The first five atom37 places (N, CA, C, CB, O) and aatype in JSON, in Angstrom:
{
  "aatype": [12, 6, 14, 13, 10, 15, 1, 3, 7, 11, 18, 10, 13, 13, 2, 2, 15, 2, 3, 14, 1, 19, 2, 16, 2, 10, 8, 17, 0, 16, 1, 9, 3, 3, 10, 16, 13, 5, 18, 11, 7, 6, 9, 5, 7, 19, 2, 16, 2, 0, 10, 6, 7, 19, 14, 15, 12, 3, 1, 2, 15, 19, 13, 18, 13, 19, 15, 2, 1, 15, 18, 3, 5, 16, 0, 15, 16, 9, 18, 1, 0, 10, 13],
  "atom_mask": [
    [1, 1, 1, 1, 1],
    [1, 1, 1, 1, 1],
    [1, 1, 1, 1, 1],
    [1, 1, 1, 1, 1],
    [1, 1, 1, 1, 1],
    [1, 1, 1, 1, 1],
    [1, 1, 1, 1, 1],
    [1, 1, 1, 1, 1],
    [1, 1, 1, 0, 1],
    [1, 1, 1, 1, 1],
    [1, 1, 1, 1, 1],
    [1, 1, 1, 1, 1],
    [1, 1, 1, 1, 1],
    [1, 1, 1, 1, 1],
    [1, 1, 1, 1, 1],
    [1, 1, 1, 1, 1],
    [1, 1, 1, 1, 1],
    [1, 1, 1, 1, 1],
    [1, 1, 1, 1, 1],
    [1, 1, 1, 1, 1],
    [1, 1, 1, 1, 1],
    [1, 1, 1, 1, 1],
    [1, 1, 1, 1, 1],
    [1, 1, 1, 1, 1],
    [1, 1, 1, 1, 1],
    [1, 1, 1, 1, 1],
    [1, 1, 1, 1, 1],
    [1, 1, 1, 1, 1],
    [1, 1, 1, 1, 1],
    [1, 1, 1, 1, 1],
    [1, 1, 1, 1, 1],
    [1, 1, 1, 1, 1],
    [1, 1, 1, 1, 1],
    [1, 1, 1, 1, 1],
    [1, 1, 1, 1, 1],
    [1, 1, 1, 1, 1],
    [1, 1, 1, 1, 1],
    [1, 1, 1, 1, 1],
    [1, 1, 1, 1, 1],
    [1, 1, 1, 1, 1],
    [1, 1, 1, 0, 1],
    [1, 1, 1, 1, 1],
    [1, 1, 1, 1, 1],
    [1, 1, 1, 1, 1],
    [1, 1, 1, 0, 1],
    [1, 1, 1, 1, 1],
    [1, 1, 1, 1, 1],
    [1, 1, 1, 1, 1],
    [1, 1, 1, 1, 1],
    [1, 1, 1, 1, 1],
    [1, 1, 1, 1, 1],
    [1, 1, 1, 1, 1],
    [1, 1, 1, 0, 1],
    [1, 1, 1, 1, 1],
    [1, 1, 1, 1, 1],
    [1, 1, 1, 1, 1],
    [1, 1, 1, 1, 1],
    [1, 1, 1, 1, 1],
    [1, 1, 1, 1, 1],
    [1, 1, 1, 1, 1],
    [1, 1, 1, 1, 1],
    [1, 1, 1, 1, 1],
    [1, 1, 1, 1, 1],
    [1, 1, 1, 1, 1],
    [1, 1, 1, 1, 1],
    [1, 1, 1, 1, 1],
    [1, 1, 1, 1, 1],
    [1, 1, 1, 1, 1],
    [1, 1, 1, 1, 1],
    [1, 1, 1, 1, 1],
    [1, 1, 1, 1, 1],
    [1, 1, 1, 1, 1],
    [1, 1, 1, 1, 1],
    [1, 1, 1, 1, 1],
    [1, 1, 1, 1, 1],
    [1, 1, 1, 1, 1],
    [1, 1, 1, 1, 1],
    [1, 1, 1, 1, 1],
    [1, 1, 1, 1, 1],
    [1, 1, 1, 1, 1],
    [1, 1, 1, 1, 1],
    [1, 1, 1, 1, 1],
    [1, 1, 1, 1, 1]
  ],
  "atom_positions": [
    [[4.68, -1.46, -0.85], [5.01, -1.16, 1.02], [3.69, -0.82, 1.65], [6.18, 0.38, 1.45], [2.72, -0.38, 1.03]],
    [[3.73, -1.04, 2.87], [2.85, -0.6, 4.1], [1.61, -0.8, 3.12], [3.13, 1.13, 4.91], [1.3, 0.3, 2.66]],
    [[0.65, -2.01, 2.58], [-0.57, -1.71, 2.22], [-1.73, -1.56, 3.03], [-0.81, -2.44, 1.48], [-1.55, -1.99, 4.17]],
    [[-2.8, -1.12, 2.83], [-3.58, -1.05, 3.73], [-5.0, -1.14, 2.48], [-3.25, 0.35, 4.82], [-5.05, -0.45, 1.46]],
    [[-6.15, -2.25, 2.92], [-7.18, -2.39, 2.21], [-8.29, -1.56, 3.34], [-7.41, -4.04, 1.79], [-8.27, -1.55, 4.57]],
    [[-9.01, -1.07, 2.6], [-10.04, -0.02, 2.9], [-11.1, -1.17, 3.33], [-10.51, 1.12, 1.51], [-11.3, -2.28, 2.83]],
    [[-11.78, -0.44, 4.6], [-12.55, -1.11, 5.49], [-13.73, -1.92, 4.37], [-13.2, 0.07, 6.7], [-14.04, -3.06, 4.7]],
    [[-14.19, -1.51, 3.43], [-15.02, -2.07, 2.45], [-14.57, -3.01, 1.1], [-15.64, -0.96, 2.01], [-15.28, -3.58, 0.28]],
    [[-13.12, -2.93, 1.21], [-12.47, -3.58, 0.43], [-12.7, -3.23, -0.54], [0.0, 0.0, 0.0], [-13.38, -4.13, -1.03]],
    [[-12.54, -2.06, -1.59], [-12.86, -1.57, -2.81], [-11.39, -1.19, -3.2], [-13.99, -0.38, -2.8], [-10.86, -1.42, -4.29]],
    [[-10.72, -0.45, -1.93], [-9.27, 0.36, -2.46], [-8.31, -0.37, -2.03], [-8.94, 1.87, -1.92], [-8.62, -1.02, -1.03]],
    [[-7.1, -0.55, -2.45], [-6.1, -0.77, -1.91], [-4.78, 0.47, -1.84], [-5.84, -1.95, -2.53], [-4.42, 1.08, -2.85]],
    [[-4.27, 0.65, -0.68], [-3.44, 1.95, -0.61], [-1.86, 1.15, -0.14], [-4.21, 3.29, 0.75], [-1.71, 0.09, 0.46]],
    [[-0.96, 1.98, -0.61], [0.5, 1.71, -0.32], [1.38, 2.61, -0.94], [0.9, 0.38, -0.72], [1.11, 3.49, -1.76]],
    [[2.48, 2.28, -0.45], [3.35, 3.44, -0.85], [4.79, 2.78, -1.92], [3.96, 4.25, 0.81], [4.94, 1.57, -2.09]],
    [[5.29, 3.33, -2.26], [6.36, 2.47, -3.51], [7.55, 1.8, -3.0], [7.06, 3.53, -4.67], [7.94, 0.7, -3.39]],
    [[8.16, 2.62, -2.02], [9.28, 2.43, -1.4], [9.68, 3.05, 0.06], [10.09, 2.79, -2.3], [9.15, 4.09, 0.46]],
    [[10.61, 2.37, 0.79], [10.58, 3.05, 2.13], [12.21, 3.53, 1.92], [10.14, 1.91, 3.65], [12.79, 4.15, 2.81]],
    [[12.91, 3.14, 0.54], [14.53, 3.23, 0.77], [14.6, 4.65, 0.91], [15.6, 2.64, -0.5], [13.61, 5.19, 0.41]],
    [[15.53, 5.53, 1.48], [15.45, 6.88, 2.05], [15.86, 7.65, 0.53], [16.62, 7.16, 3.56], [15.52, 8.79, 0.25]],
    [[16.74, 6.68, -0.43], [17.13, 7.51, -1.71], [16.06, 7.47, -2.98], [18.58, 6.91, -2.27], [16.36, 7.75, -4.14]],
    [[14.73, 7.05, -2.5], [13.81, 6.86, -3.21], [12.78, 8.15, -2.83], [13.35, 5.42, -3.02], [12.66, 8.43, -1.64]],
    [[12.01, 8.96, -3.89], [10.91, 9.77, -3.08], [9.79, 8.76, -3.28], [10.5, 11.44, -3.68], [9.45, 8.22, -4.33]],
    [[9.12, 8.57, -1.63], [7.91, 7.81, -1.27], [7.05, 8.37, -1.29], [7.79, 7.27, -0.29], [6.82, 9.29, -0.5]],
    [[6.21, 7.95, -2.28], [4.9, 8.35, -2.57], [3.55, 7.32, -2.34], [5.0, 8.74, -3.97], [3.66, 6.1, -2.19]],
    [[2.37, 8.01, -2.35], [1.1, 6.93, -1.85], [0.88, 6.78, -3.35], [-0.49, 7.57, -0.73], [1.07, 7.61, -4.24]],
    [[0.41, 5.42, -3.44], [-0.42, 4.88, -4.95], [-1.85, 3.67, -4.08], [1.23, 3.55, -6.42], [-1.83, 2.84, -3.17]],
    [[-2.65, 4.08, -4.79], [-3.91, 3.15, -5.16], [-4.36, 2.55, -6.27], [-4.85, 3.66, -4.96], [-4.05, 2.9, -7.41]],
    [[-5.34, 1.33, -5.89], [-5.59, 0.15, -6.58], [-7.06, 0.09, -6.26], [-4.7, -1.11, -6.14], [-7.5, 0.3, -5.13]],
    [[-7.88, -0.25, -7.41], [-9.26, -0.88, -6.92], [-9.39, -2.1, -7.17], [-10.42, -0.33, -7.44], [-8.67, -2.6, -8.04]],
    [[-10.42, -2.96, -6.39], [-10.54, -4.18, -6.4], [-11.57, -4.6, -7.59], [-10.88, -4.57, -5.06], [-12.74, -4.24, -7.7]],
    [[-10.72, -5.58, -8.57], [-11.33, -6.24, -9.1], [-12.17, -7.69, -9.14], [-10.79, -6.08, -9.58], [-13.16, -7.98, -9.83]],
    [[-11.55, -8.37, -8.31], [-12.3, -9.47, -7.62], [-11.31, -9.71, -6.42], [-12.59, -10.88, -8.62], [-10.54, -8.92, -5.88]],
    [[-11.56, -11.1, -6.14], [-10.57, -11.47, -4.8], [-9.45, -11.59, -5.16], [-10.79, -12.71, -4.01], [-8.83, -11.02, -4.26]],
    [[-8.86, -11.88, -5.74], [-7.45, -12.1, -6.12], [-6.87, -10.77, -6.97], [-7.36, -13.51, -7.05], [-5.66, -10.81, -7.16]],
    [[-7.38, -9.92, -7.37], [-6.98, -8.96, -8.66], [-7.45, -7.55, -8.44], [-7.67, -9.48, -10.1], [-8.62, -7.24, -8.26]],
    [[-6.53, -6.83, -8.48], [-6.64, -4.89, -8.49], [-6.42, -4.39, -9.61], [-5.56, -3.98, -7.61], [-5.74, -4.97, -10.45]],
    [[-6.99, -3.21, -9.78], [-6.34, -2.38, -11.26], [-5.86, -1.19, -10.38], [-7.68, -1.81, -12.79], [-6.46, -0.46, -9.58]],
    [[-4.47, -1.25, -10.85], [-3.76, 0.03, -10.48], [-3.75, 1.29, -10.88], [-2.8, -0.09, -10.56], [-3.19, 1.45, -11.96]],
    [[-4.19, 2.29, -10.34], [-4.96, 3.81, -10.58], [-3.97, 4.46, -10.91], [-5.73, 4.61, -9.37], [-4.07, 5.07, -11.98]],
    [[-2.64, 4.58, -10.12], [-1.37, 5.56, -9.98], [-1.32, 6.22, -8.49], [0.0, 0.0, 0.0], [-1.96, 5.89, -7.48]],
    [[-0.49, 7.12, -8.64], [-0.52, 8.08, -7.45], [-1.82, 8.62, -7.04], [0.31, 9.23, -7.72], [-2.84, 8.77, -7.72]],
    [[-1.55, 8.94, -5.56], [-2.78, 9.58, -5.38], [-2.81, 10.91, -5.21], [-3.38, 9.11, -4.43], [-2.36, 11.49, -4.22]],
    [[-3.32, 11.41, -6.11], [-3.38, 13.03, -6.35], [-3.99, 13.83, -5.55], [-3.95, 13.41, -7.46], [-5.17, 13.67, -5.24]],
    [[-2.92, 15.23, -4.92], [-3.24, 15.96, -4.18], [-2.43, 15.77, -2.96], [0.0, 0.0, 0.0], [-2.19, 16.74, -2.22]],
    [[-1.9, 14.35, -2.64], [-1.06, 14.01, -1.48], [0.32, 13.66, -1.73], [-1.61, 12.95, -0.79], [0.97, 13.56, -0.69]],
    [[0.81, 13.49, -2.54], [2.5, 13.36, -2.54], [3.07, 14.72, -3.08], [3.1, 12.01, -3.63], [2.59, 15.58, -3.82]],
    [[4.27, 14.6, -2.43], [5.14, 15.95, -2.39], [6.68, 15.18, -2.66], [4.99, 16.95, -0.62], [6.84, 13.97, -2.82]],
    [[7.54, 16.04, -2.65], [9.28, 15.41, -2.68], [9.5, 14.81, -1.32], [10.66, 16.75, -2.91], [10.35, 13.93, -1.2]],
    [[8.87, 15.19, -0.38], [9.13, 14.56, 1.03], [8.49, 13.22, 1.19], [8.57, 15.48, 2.19], [7.51, 12.91, 0.5]],
    [[8.9, 12.56, 1.91], [8.52, 10.99, 2.21], [6.72, 11.22, 2.48], [9.57, 10.23, 3.95], [6.22, 12.18, 3.06]],
    [[5.94, 10.0, 1.84], [4.66, 9.76, 2.58], [4.51, 8.18, 2.38], [3.3, 10.7, 1.95], [4.84, 7.45, 1.45]],
    [[3.82, 7.89, 3.7], [3.46, 6.61, 3.63], [2.87, 6.4, 4.69], [0.0, 0.0, 0.0], [2.68, 7.33, 5.47]],
    [[2.39, 4.89, 5.02], [1.45, 4.46, 6.01], [-0.04, 4.9, 5.71], [1.91, 5.01, 7.36], [-0.62, 5.38, 6.68]],
    [[-0.6, 4.83, 4.78], [-1.72, 5.05, 4.58], [-2.98, 4.19, 5.12], [-1.65, 5.14, 3.44], [-3.02, 2.98, 4.86]],
    [[-3.95, 4.79, 5.86], [-5.07, 4.4, 6.35], [-6.32, 4.95, 5.79], [-4.99, 4.61, 7.58], [-6.19, 5.59, 4.75]],
    [[-7.59, 4.81, 6.32], [-8.9, 5.41, 6.19], [-9.88, 4.88, 7.33], [-9.46, 5.1, 4.74], [-9.87, 3.75, 7.84]],
    [[-10.72, 5.93, 7.61], [-11.65, 5.42, 8.8], [-13.04, 4.98, 7.74], [-12.05, 6.9, 10.21], [-13.03, 5.12, 6.52]],
    [[-14.03, 4.52, 8.45], [-15.5, 4.44, 7.85], [-15.89, 5.32, 7.34], [-16.45, 4.23, 8.56], [-16.81, 5.06, 6.55]],
    [[-15.49, 6.81, 7.45], [-16.38, 7.96, 7.02], [-15.39, 8.42, 5.73], [-16.68, 9.29, 8.39], [-15.53, 9.58, 5.34]],
    [[-14.48, 7.64, 5.11], [-13.45, 7.86, 3.77], [-12.67, 8.93, 4.31], [-14.18, 8.35, 2.17], [-12.12, 9.59, 3.43]],
    [[-12.48, 9.24, 5.27], [-11.68, 10.0, 5.86], [-9.96, 9.27, 5.87], [-12.4, 10.24, 7.29], [-9.75, 8.43, 6.74]],
    [[-9.19, 9.52, 5.22], [-7.73, 8.94, 4.31], [-6.79, 9.96, 5.17], [-7.67, 9.28, 2.15], [-6.74, 11.19, 5.16]],
    [[-5.94, 8.83, 6.01], [-4.73, 9.48, 6.75], [-3.15, 9.2, 6.43], [-4.88, 9.09, 8.14], [-2.82, 8.03, 6.62]],
    [[-2.63, 9.65, 6.19], [-1.08, 9.36, 6.13], [0.02, 10.05, 7.03], [-0.66, 9.69, 4.8], [-0.16, 11.04, 7.74]],
    [[0.74, 9.6, 6.94], [2.07, 10.09, 7.38], [3.2, 10.61, 6.48], [2.61, 9.08, 8.04], [3.67, 9.87, 5.61]],
    [[3.64, 11.88, 6.67], [4.56, 12.47, 6.1], [5.47, 13.69, 6.55], [4.03, 12.69, 5.2], [4.89, 14.56, 7.21]],
    [[6.57, 13.83, 6.33], [7.69, 14.75, 6.98], [7.91, 15.56, 6.1], [8.98, 14.17, 7.42], [9.08, 15.78, 5.79]],
    [[6.7, 16.3, 5.38], [6.86, 17.41, 4.35], [6.99, 18.97, 5.22], [5.4, 17.35, 3.24], [7.54, 20.03, 4.96]],
    [[6.32, 18.55, 6.14], [6.61, 19.8, 7.35], [6.73, 20.07, 8.81], [5.84, 20.52, 7.3], [6.34, 20.9, 9.62]],
    [[7.52, 18.87, 8.78], [8.05, 18.41, 10.33], [9.02, 19.67, 11.07], [9.16, 16.81, 10.17], [9.13, 20.07, 12.23]],
    [[9.57, 20.01, 9.93], [10.67, 21.35, 10.39], [10.28, 22.69, 11.08], [11.33, 21.93, 9.13], [10.82, 23.47, 11.86]],
    [[8.79, 22.58, 10.27], [8.1, 24.01, 10.6], [7.16, 23.92, 11.97], [7.08, 24.51, 9.24], [7.04, 24.57, 13.0]],
    [[6.58, 22.79, 11.39], [5.12, 22.54, 12.66], [5.05, 21.0, 13.36], [3.29, 22.69, 11.69], [4.04, 20.49, 13.84]],
    [[6.27, 20.45, 13.3], [6.3, 19.19, 14.12], [5.27, 18.23, 14.03], [6.35, 19.49, 15.41], [5.11, 17.34, 14.87]],
    [[4.44, 18.41, 12.85], [3.45, 17.37, 12.21], [3.73, 16.5, 11.47], [2.62, 17.78, 11.59], [4.32, 16.84, 10.45]],
    [[3.49, 15.4, 11.62], [3.59, 14.1, 10.67], [2.33, 13.39, 10.16], [4.32, 13.02, 11.39], [2.49, 12.79, 9.1]],
    [[1.24, 13.36, 10.66], [-0.17, 13.1, 10.43], [-0.95, 13.9, 9.94], [-0.72, 12.82, 11.33], [-1.44, 14.93, 10.41]],
    [[-1.08, 13.36, 8.84], [-1.99, 14.38, 7.76], [-3.49, 13.24, 7.47], [-0.81, 14.79, 5.8], [-3.6, 12.01, 7.56]],
    [[-4.53, 14.4, 7.08], [-6.05, 13.66, 6.63], [-6.64, 14.17, 5.52], [-7.2, 13.79, 7.69], [-6.42, 15.35, 5.28]],
    [[-7.23, 13.66, 4.91], [-7.96, 14.51, 3.96], [-9.3, 13.33, 3.67], [-6.86, 15.0, 2.41], [-9.33, 12.22, 4.19]],
    [[-10.22, 13.81, 2.84], [-11.51, 13.19, 2.66], [-11.3, 12.41, 1.13], [-12.83, 14.43, 2.72], [-11.36, 13.06, 0.08]],
    [[-11.07, 11.08, 1.14], [-10.8, 10.48, 0.1], [-12.04, 10.45, -0.9], [-10.31, 9.24, 0.49], [-11.94, 9.88, -1.99]]
  ]
}
């Protein structure tokens, strides 16, 4: 769900589900050819027991995503990391 293809076309980012009963985590895959991607698994260092979704990346390989992990404490929902 909520797929994002990196601007260089090398990486596909997505989450596994938006069902509130499921722990929604971010996953990634690498491009093999125009129609095929190799699944690499969950994105390490990003996922928690909270919801993570809506992956994106800028041209400088800064990875962005939404998470409600600390909303009650900080009111933050947007997170970033260097991919």
